[in-house]
C-alpha positions as CSV (number, residue, x, y, z in Angstrom):
1,M,-71.1,-124.7,-11.8
2,S,-73.3,-125.7,-8.9
3,T,-74.9,-129.2,-8.6
4,K,-78.2,-127.6,-9.4
5,S,-76.9,-126.0,-12.5
6,T,-75.3,-129.2,-13.6
7,L,-78.4,-131.2,-13.1
8,I,-80.5,-128.6,-15.1
9,A,-77.9,-128.8,-17.9
10,I,-78.1,-132.6,-18.0
11,V,-81.9,-132.5,-18.1
12,L,-81.9,-130.0,-20.9
13,V,-79.4,-132.1,-23.0
14,A,-81.4,-135.2,-22.4
15,M,-84.6,-133.4,-23.5
16,C,-83.1,-131.9,-26.6
17,A,-81.2,-135.1,-27.8
18,P,-84.4,-136.7,-29.3
19,L,-85.0,-133.4,-31.2
20,A,-81.5,-133.4,-32.6
21,R,-81.9,-137.0,-33.7
22,A,-85.3,-136.5,-35.2
23,Q,-83.9,-133.6,-37.4
24,S,-80.9,-135.6,-38.6
25,P,-81.5,-137.2,-42.0
26,A,-82.5,-140.9,-42.1
27,L,-80.9,-143.2,-44.6
28,S,-81.9,-142.6,-48.2
29,N,-82.9,-145.4,-50.6
30,A,-79.5,-145.0,-52.2
31,D,-77.9,-145.7,-48.7
32,T,-80.0,-148.7,-48.1
33,S,-79.2,-150.1,-51.5
34,A,-75.4,-149.4,-51.0
35,I,-75.6,-151.2,-47.6
36,A,-77.4,-154.2,-49.2
37,A,-74.6,-154.3,-51.9
38,L,-72.0,-154.2,-49.2
39,S,-73.6,-157.3,-47.5
40,E,-73.8,-159.0,-50.9
41,S,-70.2,-158.2,-51.5
42,F,-69.2,-159.6,-48.1
43,S,-71.0,-162.9,-48.8
44,E,-69.4,-163.2,-52.3
45,T,-65.9,-162.3,-51.3
46,L,-66.1,-164.5,-48.2
47,A,-67.3,-167.5,-50.2
48,A,-64.6,-166.9,-52.7
49,K,-62.0,-166.9,-49.9
50,D,-60.8,-163.4,-51.1
51,W,-59.6,-162.4,-47.6
52,K,-58.1,-159.2,-48.8
53,A,-61.3,-158.1,-50.5
54,V,-63.4,-159.0,-47.4
55,S,-61.0,-157.1,-45.1
56,A,-61.2,-154.1,-47.5
57,L,-65.0,-153.9,-46.6
58,F,-64.0,-152.8,-43.1
59,T,-62.8,-149.4,-42.0
60,A,-59.1,-149.2,-41.4
61,E,-59.6,-149.6,-37.6
62,G,-62.7,-151.9,-38.0
63,A,-63.3,-154.8,-35.6
64,L,-64.6,-158.3,-36.2
65,Y,-66.1,-160.4,-33.5
66,A,-66.3,-164.0,-34.7
67,P,-68.0,-166.7,-32.6
68,G,-65.7,-168.0,-29.9
69,E,-62.9,-165.5,-30.8
70,T,-61.5,-162.4,-29.2
71,A,-62.0,-159.1,-31.0
72,V,-59.9,-158.7,-34.2
73,K,-59.1,-155.1,-35.0
74,G,-57.6,-153.6,-38.1
75,R,-57.7,-154.8,-41.7
76,P,-54.5,-156.8,-41.6
77,N,-55.6,-158.7,-38.5
78,I,-59.1,-159.2,-39.9
79,E,-57.6,-160.7,-43.1
80,A,-55.4,-163.0,-41.1
81,C,-58.3,-164.1,-38.9
82,L,-60.5,-164.8,-42.0
83,A,-57.7,-166.9,-43.6
84,G,-57.9,-169.2,-40.6
85,L,-61.6,-169.9,-41.1
86,P,-62.6,-173.6,-42.0
87,P,-63.2,-174.2,-45.6
88,M,-66.7,-173.2,-46.7
89,A,-68.8,-174.5,-49.6
90,A,-71.2,-171.5,-49.3
91,F,-71.9,-168.4,-47.2
92,S,-74.7,-165.9,-47.2
93,L,-76.1,-163.0,-45.1
94,S,-79.7,-162.0,-44.9
95,N,-80.3,-158.4,-43.8
96,H,-83.4,-158.2,-41.6
97,R,-83.2,-154.6,-40.3
98,V,-81.2,-151.7,-41.6
99,E,-81.4,-148.3,-39.9
100,G,-79.3,-145.3,-39.4
101,H,-78.8,-141.5,-39.6
102,D,-76.2,-139.3,-41.1
103,D,-72.9,-141.2,-41.5
104,I,-73.8,-144.2,-39.2
105,A,-76.0,-147.2,-39.7
106,Y,-76.6,-150.7,-38.3
107,V,-77.6,-154.0,-39.8
108,Q,-79.2,-156.9,-38.0
109,G,-79.5,-160.2,-39.8
110,T,-78.8,-163.9,-40.1
111,F,-76.1,-165.9,-41.7
112,A,-75.9,-169.3,-43.2
113,M,-72.7,-171.3,-43.9
114,T,-72.3,-174.6,-45.6
115,L,-69.2,-176.6,-44.8
116,P,-67.7,-179.3,-47.2
117,S,-69.2,-182.7,-46.6
118,P,-67.0,-185.1,-44.7
119,P,-66.6,-188.6,-46.3
120,G,-69.6,-190.6,-45.9
121,A,-71.9,-187.8,-44.7
122,A,-75.4,-187.8,-46.0
123,A,-75.5,-184.0,-46.2
124,P,-73.0,-181.1,-45.8
125,P,-72.9,-179.6,-42.4
126,Q,-74.7,-176.3,-42.0
127,A,-73.9,-173.4,-39.5
128,T,-76.3,-170.6,-38.9
129,G,-76.6,-167.6,-36.6
130,Y,-77.1,-164.0,-36.2
131,F,-75.0,-161.0,-37.0
132,L,-74.9,-157.3,-36.1
133,E,-72.9,-154.6,-38.0
134,V,-72.2,-151.0,-37.4
135,L,-71.4,-149.2,-40.6
136,R,-69.8,-145.8,-41.1
137,R,-70.1,-143.7,-44.2
138,Q,-66.7,-142.6,-45.5
139,P,-65.9,-139.1,-46.8
140,D,-66.3,-140.5,-50.4
141,G,-69.8,-141.6,-49.6
142,K,-68.9,-145.3,-49.4
143,W,-70.3,-147.4,-46.5
144,L,-67.8,-149.7,-44.6
145,I,-68.1,-152.0,-41.7
146,A,-66.8,-150.4,-38.4
147,V,-67.8,-153.3,-36.2
148,Q,-69.2,-156.7,-37.1
149,M,-70.2,-159.4,-34.6
150,F,-71.4,-163.0,-35.4
151,T,-73.0,-165.4,-33.1
152,A,-73.9,-169.0,-33.8
153,H,-77.4,-170.4,-33.1
């Protein structure tokens, strides 16, 4: 294939890519609800310190990027990483944007974490920040976290 033919092929693919995406189905209301339920389950199981249940919300090869940590990949490693978190009195996620097509979606949002009060403290320490998730729909229709990244404010 000549350089000119290669260039024409690249231009055609680039021009057609938006058309292919526009024709792929957007997330349904059921998908959006399932993703919201996944976020709620993540918050509840994390606050309950049920590390196995939290890691089960990730794909088998999922990746977690926690603030100040290197990437943790795979459910067993995610479970071990979570077990090393400081004790929490509360944890919550707030989804601000959920979008996707076909079997992939992403969620942008914020998190809030309350740590136990140290002796003599006036109020329990709070930690807040942002998160971004990439989700994959599994063959059974269930949404799981493929990549999750947290960053503190």
